[in-house]
C-alpha positions as CSV (number, residue, x, y, z in Angstrom):
1,M,79.8,116.1,118.1
2,R,81.0,116.7,114.3
3,S,83.8,114.6,113.1
4,L,87.0,116.2,111.7
5,F,87.8,116.2,108.1
6,H,91.1,114.6,107.2
7,P,91.8,114.2,103.6
8,A,93.3,110.8,102.1
9,I,96.7,111.2,101.3
10,E,95.7,110.6,97.8
11,D,93.5,113.8,97.9
12,V,96.2,116.0,99.4
13,R,96.9,118.6,96.9
14,P,100.3,120.9,96.6
15,D,98.1,123.8,96.3
16,A,96.3,123.2,99.5
17,I,99.6,122.7,101.3
18,L,101.3,126.1,99.7
19,H,97.9,127.9,100.7
20,A,98.2,126.5,104.3
21,L,101.8,127.1,104.8
22,S,101.6,130.8,103.1
23,D,100.6,132.2,106.7
24,P,103.9,132.4,108.6
25,N,102.0,131.6,111.8
26,R,100.5,128.4,110.5
27,A,104.1,127.4,108.9
28,A,105.4,128.0,112.4
29,I,102.8,126.0,114.2
30,F,103.0,123.1,111.8
31,A,107.2,123.4,112.1
32,Q,106.5,123.0,115.9
33,I,104.1,120.0,115.6
34,M,106.6,118.5,113.2
35,R,109.5,118.8,115.2
36,A,107.4,117.3,118.3
37,G,105.7,114.7,116.2
38,C,102.7,115.0,118.2
39,V,101.3,118.0,120.2
40,D,98.7,116.9,123.0
41,A,97.2,120.6,123.6
42,C,96.6,123.2,120.8
43,S,96.8,125.9,123.8
44,A,100.6,124.8,123.7
45,L,101.1,126.4,120.4
46,A,99.3,129.4,121.4
47,T,102.5,131.7,121.7
48,L,104.8,132.2,118.7
49,G,108.0,134.0,119.8
50,D,106.5,137.1,121.4
51,R,103.2,136.8,120.0
52,V,100.0,135.2,121.4
53,I,97.7,133.7,119.0
54,P,93.9,134.2,120.3
55,K,91.9,130.9,120.9
56,S,89.7,131.5,117.9
57,S,92.4,132.3,115.4
58,L,94.4,129.1,116.6
59,S,91.5,126.9,115.9
60,T,91.3,128.3,112.3
61,H,95.0,127.9,111.8
62,F,94.6,124.0,113.1
63,K,91.5,123.6,110.8
64,V,93.4,125.0,107.6
65,L,96.5,122.6,108.5
66,R,94.0,119.6,108.9
67,E,92.1,120.1,105.9
68,A,95.3,120.6,103.7
69,G,96.4,117.1,105.2
70,L,99.2,118.4,107.0
71,I,98.0,117.4,110.4
72,R,95.7,114.8,112.0
73,S,93.7,115.8,114.7
74,A,91.9,113.8,117.5
75,R,89.8,114.8,120.4
76,N,91.4,113.9,123.7
77,G,88.7,115.0,126.2
78,V,88.4,119.0,126.0
79,E,91.6,119.1,124.0
80,M,92.5,118.3,120.6
81,R,95.7,115.9,119.9
82,N,97.2,116.9,116.8
83,E,100.2,115.0,114.8
84,A,102.2,116.0,111.8
85,R,101.6,114.0,108.7
86,F,105.0,114.8,107.6
87,A,106.1,111.1,106.6
88,E,102.9,110.7,104.5
89,V,103.0,114.2,102.6
90,E,106.9,113.7,102.0
91,A,106.5,110.5,100.6
92,R,103.9,111.9,98.2
93,F,105.6,115.2,97.5
94,P,109.3,114.5,98.2
95,G,111.2,117.6,99.5
96,L,108.1,120.2,99.3
97,L,107.7,120.4,103.2
98,G,111.2,120.9,104.0
99,A,111.8,123.5,101.3
100,I,108.9,125.5,102.6
101,V,109.7,125.0,106.3
102,N,113.5,125.7,105.7
103,A,112.9,128.8,103.8
104,Y,110.8,130.2,106.7
105,A,113.7,129.0,108.9
106,S,116.4,130.8,106.8
107,D,114.3,134.2,106.8
108,A,114.1,133.8,110.7
109,G,117.5,132.9,111.2
110,C,116.3,130.1,113.2
111,D,118.2,126.8,112.4
112,A,116.5,124.9,115.0
113,M,113.4,125.0,112.8
114,R,115.1,123.4,109.8
115,V,113.9,120.1,108.4
116,P,117.0,117.8,107.7
117,A,117.8,117.0,104.3
118,A,116.7,113.5,103.2
119,E,119.5,111.1,102.9
């Protein structure tokens, strides 16, 4: 089985992050993973509000998030375990992820999605 690409934190670029989170579905998926810290099954994120994301689209979304350096994925049997790389990315680009996720939360009127401000 082919290994998954995960960029080193030094290779993560802001334009890749902006591209990955420019899609509202990917931003919502990332926000859910970020809040949970880790998600053991990709299929747990297949439903966003009243929308169901097809498995093929979900795989593409995870690949874009992973290759942008936003998540780390590991095979766990037939499922993928995904964890947010929020702390690493936040250390490299302070405030970037919070600003993007909070902007989506404001547009959606969803305070539960917000990232707390750094102290």
